[in-house]
N, C-alpha and C positions, 0 to 999 in steps of 0.2 A: 504494499498499500504505500509506502514511503516513496518508493521508486516512480510510483505512477503519479505523484504530486508533481515530481519535478519535470514532468512533461505534459500536465493537465492544465485545467483552467483554474478558476476561482474556488469552485464546489471542492475540488481536490485537496487545494491549499487549506480549506476552513477545515475539512474532514481530517487531514492528517494532524492539525493544529489540534482539534478537538480529541482525537483517540489519544495523542500523546500527552495532551493535559490530565485525560482521565488516569493513565497509566502511571502518571508522576502522584496525582492525588492519592489514588488507591494504595501505591505503595508505601508513601508516607502515613497514610491510614494503617497499615500492615505494621510499620515499624513502631509508630505510636502506641498500639494495641499490646505489641511483644513487650516495649519499653515498660508501659505504664504497669503491666501485671509484675514485672520483677523489680520496680522500684516503690517505695513507701511513700515518697511525696512526688506529687506530679511535676515535671519541668514547666517553666512558664510558656505561655503560648508563642511568644517570639521565636521559641527554638525550633517550633513546628514549621513556622514560617520561613527560617532559614535552611532549615533540613529540606524542604520542599524545592526552595530556590536552588541549593546545592545541587539535589539530587536530579533536578530536571535538567542542570547545566551539565551536569555527569553522564546522564543518560544521552542527551544531544550530541555530545563529543563523542562518546562512545559509538552511538550508532549512525554518527555522522549525518545528523538531520540539519538541512540548511534550508531554512524555512523562506529565505531571501533570494534563493536560487531562481524562482519563477519573475522575481522583478530585475533581476539583471539580464536575462534573454531577451532579445530581440524578437524573438518568435514566441514569446509569451502572450497569453491571452490577458493575462493579469498585470502586465508590467507599467503600462502608461507612458509617461514621459521618460520616467527613470532611467530605463534601458534601453533608450532609442539613441541611434547612432546620431552624430550632429546632422549628417542630411535630413534625416526624418525630422529633428527639432526643427530645421530651417523651414522644411515644408509645412510643418505646424503654423509657424509664426507667420508664413505668408499667406495661410487660410485665414488665421485668427486676426 
């Protein structure tokens, strides 16, 4: 599914981001449940926010997830002006 988003449109990008977010959230929930049973006092809530952020970054690096890839390709459906060549931008300026 991750590879499909690299060549697809906006729907695939949103789908991959949603699935990735759910995986990270459920992984942190699992860690929190295991740690909470082992500890007598619960850690502060900010610890779990940092854990989710760190785990998300680690998983993105490990799986080589690049959500911005579609925005840098000139062939992408979702890229807009960001990934266009200078020639394309000049054409857009002449029209607008």
